C-alpha positions as CSV (number, residue, x, y, z in Angstrom):
1,M,12.1,-13.9,-9.5
2,F,13.7,-10.7,-8.3
3,R,17.0,-10.3,-6.3
4,G,17.4,-8.9,-2.9
5,I,20.4,-7.0,-1.5
6,D,21.6,-10.3,0.1
7,D,22.7,-11.3,-3.4
8,L,25.1,-8.5,-3.7
9,P,28.9,-8.9,-2.8
10,A,29.6,-8.7,1.1
11,N,32.1,-5.9,0.5
12,L,30.6,-2.9,-1.5
13,S,33.4,-0.6,-0.8
14,G,33.8,1.9,-3.4
15,R,30.5,1.0,-5.1
16,R,27.9,3.7,-5.5
17,V,24.5,2.5,-4.7
18,L,21.3,4.4,-5.8
19,V,18.6,3.5,-3.4
20,R,14.9,4.4,-4.4
21,V,12.9,4.8,-1.2
22,D,9.8,6.7,-0.2
23,L,10.5,9.9,1.7
24,N,7.2,11.4,0.7
25,V,6.5,12.1,4.4
26,P,3.9,14.5,6.1
27,M,5.6,17.8,7.3
28,A,4.3,20.8,9.5
29,D,6.5,23.9,10.0
30,G,9.4,22.4,8.2
31,R,9.5,19.3,10.4
32,V,8.6,15.8,9.5
33,T,5.3,14.8,11.5
34,D,5.4,11.0,10.9
35,V,8.6,9.0,10.4
36,T,6.9,5.8,9.5
37,R,8.3,5.7,5.9
38,L,11.7,6.8,7.0
39,E,11.9,4.0,9.4
40,A,10.8,1.4,6.5
41,A,13.9,2.6,4.5
42,V,16.4,2.1,7.5
43,P,17.2,-1.7,7.1
44,T,18.1,-1.3,3.4
45,I,20.2,1.9,3.9
46,A,22.0,0.7,6.9
47,S,22.9,-2.8,5.6
48,L,24.4,-1.1,2.5
49,A,26.3,1.4,4.3
50,D,27.6,-1.1,6.8
51,R,29.1,-3.2,3.8
52,G,31.0,-0.1,2.6
53,A,28.8,1.1,0.0
54,K,28.4,4.9,-0.9
55,V,24.5,5.1,-0.5
56,L,22.8,7.6,-2.6
57,V,19.1,7.9,-1.7
58,L,16.7,8.7,-4.6
59,A,13.2,9.7,-3.9
60,H,10.3,12.2,-5.0
61,F,8.6,14.8,-2.7
62,G,5.1,16.1,-3.6
63,R,4.2,17.4,-7.2
64,P,6.6,20.0,-8.2
65,N,5.8,19.3,-11.9
66,G,9.4,19.5,-13.1
67,Q,10.0,22.8,-11.3
68,R,12.5,23.5,-8.5
69,R,10.6,24.4,-5.4
70,A,12.2,25.2,-1.9
71,D,9.0,23.8,-0.1
72,M,9.5,20.3,-1.8
73,S,13.3,20.0,-1.4
74,L,14.3,16.8,0.0
75,A,17.0,18.7,2.3
76,Q,14.3,19.3,4.8
77,V,13.8,15.6,5.3
78,V,17.7,14.8,5.9
79,P,17.6,15.7,9.6
80,A,14.8,13.3,10.3
81,L,16.3,10.6,8.2
82,A,19.7,11.0,10.0
83,D,17.7,10.8,13.3
84,V,16.0,7.6,12.6
85,L,19.2,6.0,11.0
86,G,21.4,7.1,13.8
87,R,24.2,8.2,11.6
88,P,25.2,11.3,9.4
89,V,23.4,12.0,6.3
90,G,24.7,14.3,3.6
91,F,22.6,16.0,0.9
92,I,23.5,16.8,-2.9
93,D,21.1,19.5,-4.5
94,D,20.5,17.4,-7.8
95,C,20.2,13.7,-8.5
96,A,21.5,13.4,-12.3
97,G,24.4,14.4,-14.5
98,D,28.1,14.7,-14.5
99,A,28.6,17.1,-11.6
100,V,26.5,14.9,-9.3
101,A,28.3,11.8,-10.5
102,A,31.7,13.5,-9.7
103,Q,30.4,14.4,-6.2
104,S,29.2,10.7,-5.8
105,V,32.7,9.4,-6.8
106,A,34.2,11.6,-4.0
107,L,31.9,10.5,-1.1
108,A,33.4,8.3,1.7
109,D,32.7,4.5,1.6
110,G,29.9,3.7,4.1
111,S,28.4,7.2,3.8
112,V,24.7,7.9,3.3
113,T,23.6,11.0,1.0
114,V,20.1,12.1,0.0
115,L,19.9,13.4,-3.7
116,E,17.5,16.2,-4.5
117,N,13.8,15.4,-5.5
118,T,13.6,13.4,-8.6
119,R,10.6,15.2,-9.7
120,F,12.5,18.5,-10.1
121,H,13.3,17.0,-13.4
122,A,10.4,17.1,-16.0
123,G,11.6,13.8,-17.3
124,E,11.2,11.8,-14.1
125,E,7.5,11.2,-14.5
126,R,8.0,10.7,-18.5
127,N,10.4,7.9,-17.8
128,D,12.7,9.9,-20.3
129,P,15.7,7.9,-21.7
130,A,17.9,11.0,-21.6
131,L,17.3,11.3,-17.8
132,I,17.6,7.7,-17.2
133,A,21.2,8.0,-18.7
134,E,22.0,11.1,-16.6
135,M,20.9,9.4,-13.4
136,A,22.7,6.3,-14.1
137,K,25.9,8.2,-14.2
138,V,25.5,9.0,-10.6
139,G,25.4,5.1,-9.5
140,D,27.0,1.6,-10.1
141,I,24.0,-0.4,-8.7
142,Y,20.3,0.3,-8.3
143,V,18.1,-0.8,-5.5
144,N,14.4,-0.3,-5.4
145,D,12.9,-0.2,-1.9
146,A,9.8,1.7,-2.6
147,F,6.9,-0.6,-3.3
148,S,4.5,2.5,-2.7
149,A,5.8,4.0,-6.1
150,A,6.1,0.6,-7.9
151,H,3.0,1.4,-10.0
152,R,4.6,4.0,-11.6
153,A,7.0,3.7,-14.5
154,H,9.2,6.7,-13.8
155,V,13.0,7.0,-14.3
156,S,13.8,6.4,-10.5
157,T,11.4,3.6,-10.1
158,E,11.6,1.7,-13.3
159,G,13.9,3.2,-16.0
160,L,17.1,2.7,-13.9
161,A,16.5,-0.9,-13.3
162,H,17.1,-1.5,-17.1
163,V,20.4,0.2,-17.2
164,L,22.1,-0.6,-13.9
165,P,22.3,-4.0,-12.0
166,A,19.0,-4.1,-10.1
167,Y,17.9,-5.4,-6.8
168,A,15.0,-5.3,-4.4
169,G,15.6,-3.6,-1.0
170,R,14.5,-5.2,2.3
171,S,11.2,-3.4,2.4
172,M,10.3,-4.2,-1.1
173,E,11.2,-7.8,-0.6
174,A,9.1,-8.1,2.5
175,E,6.3,-6.5,0.5
176,L,6.6,-8.9,-2.5
177,K,6.8,-12.0,-0.3
178,A,3.8,-11.1,1.8
179,L,1.8,-10.3,-1.3
180,Q,2.8,-13.5,-3.0
181,A,1.3,-15.4,0.2
182,A,-1.7,-13.4,0.0
183,L,-2.7,-13.8,-3.5
184,G,0.0,-14.9,-5.6
185,A,0.2,-18.5,-4.4
186,P,-1.9,-18.4,-1.3
187,V,-2.9,-21.4,1.0
188,H,-6.6,-21.8,0.6
189,P,-9.3,-21.2,1.8
190,V,-8.7,-17.5,1.1
191,A,-10.9,-14.6,2.3
192,A,-10.9,-11.0,1.0
193,V,-12.5,-8.1,2.9
194,V,-13.2,-5.2,0.6
195,G,-14.7,-2.0,2.1
196,G,-14.7,1.7,1.3
197,A,-17.3,4.1,0.0
198,K,-17.9,3.2,-3.7
199,V,-18.0,0.2,-6.0
200,S,-16.8,2.4,-8.8
201,S,-13.3,2.8,-7.2
202,K,-12.9,-0.9,-6.6
203,L,-14.6,-2.4,-9.8
204,D,-11.2,-3.9,-10.9
205,V,-10.3,-5.2,-7.4
206,L,-13.6,-7.0,-7.1
207,A,-13.4,-8.5,-10.7
208,N,-10.0,-9.8,-10.0
209,L,-10.8,-11.2,-6.6
210,V,-13.8,-13.4,-7.3
211,R,-11.5,-15.4,-9.7
212,R,-8.9,-15.9,-6.9
213,V,-10.6,-16.1,-3.5
214,D,-13.0,-18.4,-1.9
215,H,-14.9,-15.9,0.3
216,L,-15.5,-12.1,-0.7
217,I,-16.6,-10.0,2.2
218,I,-18.1,-6.7,0.9
219,G,-18.4,-4.0,3.4
220,G,-18.6,0.1,3.6
221,G,-20.9,2.0,1.4
222,M,-20.2,-0.2,-1.4
223,A,-22.2,-3.1,0.4
224,N,-25.2,-0.7,-0.2
225,T,-24.9,-0.9,-3.9
226,F,-24.9,-4.6,-3.9
227,L,-27.9,-4.8,-1.6
228,A,-29.9,-2.4,-3.6
229,A,-28.9,-4.4,-6.9
230,R,-30.7,-7.3,-5.2
231,G,-33.7,-5.3,-4.6
232,V,-33.1,-4.1,-0.9
233,N,-34.4,-0.7,-0.3
234,V,-31.3,1.1,1.3
235,G,-33.1,4.3,2.3
236,K,-30.9,7.5,2.3
237,S,-27.7,5.3,2.3
238,L,-24.6,6.2,0.2
239,C,-25.4,4.1,-3.0
240,E,-24.4,3.9,-6.5
241,H,-27.7,3.0,-8.1
242,D,-26.4,3.2,-11.6
243,L,-24.1,0.4,-11.0
244,A,-26.8,-2.2,-10.2
245,S,-26.2,-4.2,-13.2
246,T,-22.4,-4.0,-12.6
247,A,-22.9,-5.5,-9.0
248,L,-25.1,-8.2,-10.4
249,D,-22.4,-9.1,-13.0
250,I,-19.8,-9.3,-10.2
251,L,-22.0,-11.5,-8.2
252,A,-22.8,-13.9,-11.2
253,R,-18.9,-14.0,-12.0
254,A,-18.3,-14.9,-8.3
255,E,-21.0,-17.8,-8.4
256,A,-19.4,-19.1,-11.7
257,S,-16.0,-19.0,-10.0
258,G,-17.0,-20.8,-6.9
259,C,-16.5,-17.7,-4.7
260,T,-19.0,-16.9,-1.9
261,V,-19.9,-13.3,-1.5
262,H,-20.9,-12.2,2.1
263,L,-23.3,-9.2,2.2
264,P,-24.5,-8.2,5.6
265,Y,-28.0,-9.1,6.8
266,D,-28.3,-6.9,9.7
267,V,-27.0,-3.2,9.6
268,V,-26.6,-0.3,11.7
269,V,-28.7,2.6,10.7
270,A,-28.8,6.5,11.7
271,T,-30.5,9.5,10.3
272,E,-27.6,11.7,10.7
273,F,-23.9,11.1,9.6
274,K,-22.0,12.2,12.8
275,A,-20.4,10.6,15.7
276,N,-22.7,9.2,18.3
277,A,-25.8,9.8,16.2
278,A,-28.8,8.0,17.6
279,N,-28.9,4.5,15.8
280,R,-30.3,1.1,15.9
281,V,-29.6,-2.3,14.4
282,V,-32.1,-3.5,11.8
283,N,-32.5,-6.4,9.4
284,I,-31.5,-5.2,5.8
285,H,-35.3,-5.6,4.7
286,E,-36.4,-3.2,7.5
287,I,-34.0,0.0,6.7
288,P,-36.2,3.0,7.2
289,A,-36.6,5.2,4.3
290,D,-35.3,8.3,6.0
291,A,-32.1,6.4,7.5
292,M,-28.7,5.4,6.1
293,V,-26.6,2.5,6.7
294,L,-23.4,3.4,8.5
295,D,-22.1,-0.1,9.8
296,I,-22.5,-3.9,9.5
297,G,-24.6,-5.3,12.3
298,P,-23.5,-7.5,15.1
299,D,-24.9,-10.8,13.9
300,A,-23.3,-10.3,10.5
301,V,-19.9,-9.5,12.0
302,E,-20.2,-12.7,14.2
303,A,-20.9,-14.8,11.2
304,L,-18.0,-13.3,9.4
305,G,-15.7,-14.0,12.2
306,D,-16.9,-17.8,11.7
307,V,-16.1,-17.6,8.0
308,L,-12.4,-16.4,8.9
309,K,-12.1,-19.3,11.3
310,T,-12.5,-21.6,8.3
311,C,-9.9,-19.6,6.2
312,A,-6.0,-19.9,5.9
313,T,-5.3,-16.6,4.1
314,L,-6.9,-13.1,4.5
315,V,-6.3,-10.0,2.4
316,W,-7.9,-6.8,3.7
317,N,-8.5,-3.5,1.9
318,G,-11.1,-1.0,3.2
319,P,-13.3,-0.6,6.4
320,L,-16.6,-2.3,7.0
321,G,-18.4,0.9,8.0
322,A,-17.9,4.6,8.8
323,F,-15.1,3.6,11.1
324,E,-14.1,7.3,11.7
325,L,-17.4,8.0,13.6
326,T,-18.1,6.1,16.9
327,P,-20.0,3.9,17.2
328,F,-19.9,3.1,13.5
329,D,-16.4,1.6,13.9
330,R,-17.7,-1.5,15.8
331,A,-17.9,-4.0,12.8
332,T,-14.4,-3.0,11.7
333,V,-12.8,-3.2,15.1
334,A,-14.6,-6.6,16.0
335,L,-13.6,-8.4,12.7
336,A,-10.1,-6.9,12.7
337,Q,-9.5,-8.2,16.1
338,T,-10.8,-11.6,15.3
339,A,-8.4,-11.7,12.2
340,A,-5.6,-10.6,14.6
341,A,-6.5,-13.3,17.1
342,L,-6.5,-16.1,14.4
343,T,-3.1,-14.6,13.0
344,E,-1.5,-14.8,16.5
345,G,-2.9,-18.3,17.0
346,G,-1.0,-19.4,13.9
347,T,-4.1,-20.4,11.8
348,L,-4.4,-17.4,9.4
349,I,-1.9,-15.4,7.3
350,S,-3.3,-11.8,7.2
351,V,-2.3,-9.1,4.7
352,A,-3.8,-5.7,4.7
353,G,-3.2,-2.5,2.7
354,G,-4.4,0.9,1.6
355,G,-4.5,4.3,3.6
356,D,-8.0,3.9,5.4
357,T,-7.2,0.3,6.1
358,V,-4.0,1.0,7.9
359,A,-5.9,3.9,9.9
360,A,-8.8,1.4,10.6
361,L,-6.5,-1.6,11.8
362,N,-4.4,0.9,14.1
363,H,-7.7,2.3,15.5
364,A,-8.7,-1.3,16.2
365,G,-5.5,-1.8,18.0
366,V,-4.1,-4.6,15.7
367,G,-1.9,-2.6,13.4
368,D,1.1,-4.7,14.6
369,K,-0.9,-8.1,14.8
370,F,-1.5,-8.8,11.2
371,S,1.0,-11.0,9.3
372,F,1.9,-7.9,7.1
373,I,0.3,-4.4,6.6
374,S,1.3,-2.5,3.6
375,T,1.4,1.3,3.7
376,A,1.3,1.4,-0.1
377,G,-1.8,2.9,-1.4
378,G,-2.1,3.1,-5.2
379,A,0.5,0.2,-5.6
380,F,-1.5,-2.2,-3.2
381,L,-4.8,-1.3,-4.9
382,E,-3.2,-2.0,-8.4
383,W,-1.8,-5.2,-7.1
384,M,-5.2,-6.3,-5.8
385,E,-6.5,-5.4,-9.3
386,G,-4.2,-8.0,-10.7
387,K,-2.1,-5.6,-12.5
388,A,1.6,-5.7,-13.3
389,L,3.6,-3.2,-11.3
390,P,6.3,-1.6,-13.5
391,G,8.7,-1.0,-10.6
392,V,8.4,-4.7,-9.7
393,E,8.5,-6.1,-13.2
394,A,11.6,-4.2,-13.9
395,L,13.5,-6.0,-11.1
396,Q,12.8,-9.3,-12.7
397,Q,16.0,-9.1,-15.0
398,E,19.1,-10.8,-15.0
399,T,22.0,-8.3,-14.7
400,A,24.7,-9.1,-12.3
401,A,26.5,-6.4,-10.2
């Protein structure tokens, strides 16, 4: 099991703590336009600084490919971080080596300082041992609070954990506990909602889930591929016809594992992919040849809501339809609201993640009503695939601070 920052001494005066966070925030005209990721880092940074630590913030920004680029300097994020922290934040224009180490030693106890973009060093993404050694000079303790980067074995996300005493930050800890509750050791019955455009992008997710969940709800464009594999004519719908045998194999594996797969039996069709296009609800066996499926129908959504009422745990990744276009957001909104109501009622543990998923649940007005919503994209997907995450695995060691 990993250790959290509460396992560190109460008094951290004089200790330099390297804290890996996610500062890869959207910018416009030199200003941060969304502080969600900065806010997620606040509990860890504030707790360590309040205990006297010299907090040294590590992060990447963009893809500079080992080159110094002014437009990817973390200096531009410092004012916004200071704003959300409500305390001064310093900046050092490098993140490794003797010079930075000397500067870090001279910092005041309880101070917060952002170090320059880790990816300005070519060795960062290669997890280069030489860079690990140079970066480790800058701190005495390592804290990883960036689950969103935990699927990468880089110097600042994985390498440092092997040479410094390593701990999980508050955000990382919350994420890992939620994921453990959702798929690690969940209360059954467990339902999984998997949506999105293509089966090809979620093959490993589906293959892992059919072994772990009791109900697999498939929506989005990928549902068309499964319907087509079962002999349904899906008209001009987005569909990966070449994956028919793969879809049938997943269905067979689900049956063998005792997992019930739920595909829609009524759908919303239109002849144009645009907001408010003329549409109608049809049975899946009556999809017109010139139409495309853009959402799950109301009867199927009601039945899926009844399924969730029988479940204790839900994990959700991907929308059920073309949720960015009204009225093809109805199924996603309706099922999300049902899940939120069951969560608030105390009968369902609900965990969701992935970029489109977060946007869809916020659109449905339930972004704050699920048990936990992960903002991690790639890391959340790899976790759903059942893969070990290097940044998490590295925290499972026993080195005391």
